[in-house]
N, C-alpha and C positions, 0 to 999 in steps of 0.2 A: 173825592174818594171814588175809586173805581167800582164798577158794578161787580158783585160777586156774592158768595155765600156770607151769612152773618159772621161766621168764624173768620173768614178772610178779611172782612171789613174791620172786625175787631182787632185783628193782628196788625192792620195798617194804622191804627190809632196811635197817637203820640201823647203821652201823659207828662205834662210839665207843670204839675201843681203839687209837688211833693211837700211843699211848705204847708199846704192845707191838710193833707193826710197822705199816708203811704200804704202800700199793700202789705198785708201780713206775710212775713217771711215764712216759707214752708217749714223751716226748723222751729219757728215759734209756734206755729199751728200744731206741729207734732208734740211739742212740750206741753201744750194746753189740753190736748185731746183726752188724756186719762182723767182729767178732773171734770170732764163732762160725762164720763162713762163710769168706770169702776171705782174711782177714788173721789166720790162726790160728797164725802162727809162734811159736816159743819165743823170748822176749826174750834168752836167753843164746846163741842160735845165731848163727853168723857170716855165714850167707848172707843174701840180700836179704829173705826172709820174716822172719828173726830181727831184722834191722836195722829193718825196718818196725815190728815189735812193740816193740822197744826204744824207738824214737822215740815210739810211742803211750804206752808206760809212763811215760816221763820227762815227756811233755806232761801226763799226768794228775797226776803228782807236782807239777809246777809249778802246775797249776790248783788243787789242794788247798791248796798252800802260799799261793798268792795270796789265796784265800778267807779264810785265817787270818792274813794279813799275816806270814807266816813265810818261811823259805828252803826251796827244794826238798830240799836235803840233810838237812833236819830232819824229813822225813816218811818213816816206815817203814810199809809196807802189811802188814796182818795179815788173819786170817780173820774178824775182827770185834772189837768192843769188849771182849769177855770175854778174848780172847787179849791184846789191848793192855793191859788192866788187869793181868792176870797178869804180863806181861812187865815192866811198870813196877814193880809192887809187889815181886814175888819177885826179878826180875832185878836191880833196883837195890839191894835189900837184900843180895843175895848179893855184888854187886860192891863194896859198901861195908862189909862186915861187919868188916873190919879196923879201921874207924874207929868203929864202934858197932853195937849190935844192938837199938836202940830205934826203933820207928815210932809215929807218931800217926795215928789215923783218927777216925771218928765212929761213933756208935751207929746211924746211919741210912744207912750205905753200901749200895750195891747188892751183891748176893751175889758179883759178880765181883771185888769188892775185899775184902769181909768174909771170904770163904772163903780166899783166899790169905793174908790176915793170920792167920787161925786156923791155917793150915798152918804158917806161920812160927813161931807160938807153940809148936807141938809140936816144933820144931827148936831151941828155946832163945831165940828172939827175945822181947823184951818189947814188948807192944802196948798203947798207951793209946787207949781209945775214948772220945772226948769226948762228954759229954752234950749234949743240945740243950734249948732252952726249949719252951714249950707250942705254938709254931708251927713248930718244927723248925730254929731257927737256932743255930749254934755261936757261943759267946761268944769274941770276940777275946782277952779277958783270960784265959779258961780255956785257950785255945790257947797263949798266951805262958807261962802257968804250967806247962804240960805239957812244955815243951821242956827236955831234959836235955843234959848234955855228950855223951852217947852217942846222941843223936837224929840219924838220918841222913835220914829221909824222912817226909813227911806226905802222906796221900792223902785228899782231901776232894772229895765229889761236888759238882758245880756246881748242877744242878737235880735235886732228888730225884725218883726214878722213880715213887714212889707219891703223896706229898703235894704235890709241886711246889715245895717251898721252894727259893729261889735263894740260895745262900750268897754273902756279900760276899767273893768270891775276891781282889779287889784288896787289901782290908784284911788278910785272913788271909795272903795271899802276901807282903805287905810285912813282916809280923811275922816270918815264917819266913826271908825273905831276910836281914833284919837279923841274925838269929842263925845264919846259915849252914846252914839246913836246906832241903833240896830239897822241891819241891811237885809232886805228881801230882794231876791233876784229871780226873774222868770227866765229860765234857761231852756225853754221848749225848743227853740230853733237851733241852738248850738249843741245841746247834749247829743252825743254820738258822732258829732262832726269835729268838735274841738275837745281837747283834754280838759277836764274839770277836776281839780284836786282840792277838795274841801278841807283837807287837813292843813293846807297852807294858804288858802284864799280867805280873805276877811269877809265871809258871807255868813249870816246867821240863819237865814231861811232861804230855801231854793225850791222852786216848783218845776216839775217835769211831767211829761205826758207820754203814754205808750204809743199812740197811733202816729206820732211824728217820726218814730224811729223803727218802723216796720213791725210794731207790736199791735195789739188790739185796741179798738176804741173803748171808751168807758172805764179807763183805768189810768191813774197817775199817782204821784206821790209828792209829799212835802217833806223836805229835809229840815230838821230843827236842830241846830247845834246844841250839844249838851251844855246846860247851864243857861241857855237863852230862855226868856219867859215863854211859857206855853200859851198859845192863843186860846181865847175863850171859844168853845165850840158853838156852832150854829145849830147842831142837831143833838138830841139827847136820846139815849136808848140803853143798849146793853153794855156800854163801856168799852167796846172794841177800839183798837188803835189808840190806846192811852186815853180813851174817852173823847178823843178829838174827832173821830169819824165813826160813831157807833152804827151798828148794823152788821149783818152777816157779810163777811168779806167776799169779794168777787175773786175767789181763789184761782179759777182758770185764767182770768185776766191778769191777776198779779203774777202768776207764774209766767205768763206770756210777756209781761213787761220786763221781768227780770231777765228772761232769755233774750229778748230783743236788745236790751242794753248790753248784755254780755257780748252778743254778736257784734254790735256796733263798736264796742270798745276794742274788740279783737281785730276788727277790719279797718279801724280808723286810719292806720298807717298807710293803707292802700286806697281806701275809698275817698278819703278827703283830698289827697293830691290829684286824684283822677277828676273829681268834681271841680276842683279849682282850675284845672287845665281846660276842661270843657267850658267852664264859666268864662275864662279869659278869651278863648277862641270865639265864643258866641258873641260876646260884647263887641269884639273887634269886627266881626262879620256883620252884625246888625248896623253898627255905625257906618260901615262902608256901603251897605246896601240902602240904608235909609238915613241920609245925612242930617235930616231935621230931627232925628231921634234925640231925646234928652235922657241921659243916664242919671237916675236918682240914687243917692247913697254914695258910699266911698268910691273914689276913683282908684285908690290903692287897694287892690283886691285882697291884700293880706289882712285888711281891716274889715272885710266883708264876709258874711256867712257863706261858706263854700256852696256853690250851686245856686245861689240867689242872684237873679238879674232883674232889675226893676227899671223899666223905661217909661217915658211919656212920649206920645206921638201926637202932639198938637197939630191941627185942631180936632183930631178924631176923638170921639167919645170912647173911653176905655171899654165900657160895656158892649158897645157895638162891635168893637174889635174882638172881644172875647167870643161873641156869638158867631161872627164870621169865621174865626179860627176853629170854633167847635164844629161848624159845618164841614170843615176840611179834616175833621178828625183830630184836632189838636186842642188839648185841654190846658188852659192857662187861667189866671185870675186877674181881676181888676183891682185887687187889694187883699185885705185880710179875708179869709173865708167866712168869718163871722159877720162881715158887713158887705160882702161882694155883691149882694142883691140890692143894696141901697145905692141909688143913683145920686151921688153928691160928690163934691171934690174930696179927695183923700186928705184927711186932717194931718196925716203924717207928712205928706209932700208939702202941704201948706206950711207946716212948721219949719220946713227948710227955707222958707221965704219965697216960694214959687207961686205963680199966679194960679187963679182958679182954673184957667184954661189948661195949664200944664197938669194941675192936680186932678182934673177930670179925665185926662187922657192916659192914665197910668195902666200899665200891664206888668204883672209879676210872672216871670218864667222861673220855675224852681225845679231843679234837676234832682235825680236820684240814682240809685244803683242800676236801674234798667236803662237810663238815658244813654244814647249813643251819639257819636259825632254825625252819623248819617241822618239821624232824626233832626238834629239841630240844623244841618244843612238844608233839609227840606223846609223847615220853618223859615229860614232866612230867604229861601227862594220864593216862598209864598207871600211873605209879608209885603213887599212893595206893591204887588198887584192888588191885594186886599185894601191897603191904605189908599191907593190911588182911587179905587172905586168909592170908598167911603168919603173921601175928600170932595168928590164930584157931587155928592148928594146935597 
């Protein structure tokens, strides 16, 4: 980074960690601002301030539902996707335990699903974690074979948060629906990048998060299809959000989530192709500049989350590369943001059948609306030098 004022240094920084979090869109901030100032009423209050807040809350619920082609009463607001995932996995399992205590998931789930499944195991539930192929795909045949008479729920991530693999949810959901098994989907990485039509997709529960699509942190939602069993809540209080998420609603955050999803839906037709083009060009350029690089995840980019690029650079440690790039003003991740500080082989990459060395040398580049081709060119130009120095150590 060249010497200059702090503002100039900041301007020269390159942010390629949009899968971890995104900046709040100025239009989202503008939509949220009134609910921090003049319209600060509690949606449960009977006076005019409360009624105005309730109206805004239900308008946001309707907006989120419209973006998903769902019904407003099917949307439950939460503190984020982690809470939504936990509510779906643990809450549904507990609600249905009289019918069965077997759940199906995969070996490449986000920790927000994998950890609740592990917790259920300690309480006597049986969990089947489906293997994936070398690009991260679940086999429909393997899913069908895993279903048992006591299977009550499957939880399958839509777009993997590390390697970007997009699962064939329509196919997998149809298999589960034919056998009477409910499906929960974590759609955090795909919502706003890919169209999701819940009126026609065989999904019973779906988790989403605001801060992955240029909305605020601390807010998310769980879609619960009408007629599907309601999860048992983990919190008790005033009965808000159908009793599933009691507590005064984060109204400003909810309004921001709705606005962010509305903008993402409107811009998808232009944003997604642009990200896909940058993604393809960057992958090609990295492979040309660093021949030993290993691309993790789908080689067919149509089956990969737009903007997601996941490489291994053996024998270099991923964390070391993250820090060296950061010194150059480039922000990337060595895995999921929830675990990027833990120095261990990526369990996601290991699930692809790759070695510990490859799994330790992973880097995720994730692009967003602000990413430019010039920024990616700079990264490609810097990479070989940094890798060369790290390999000499």
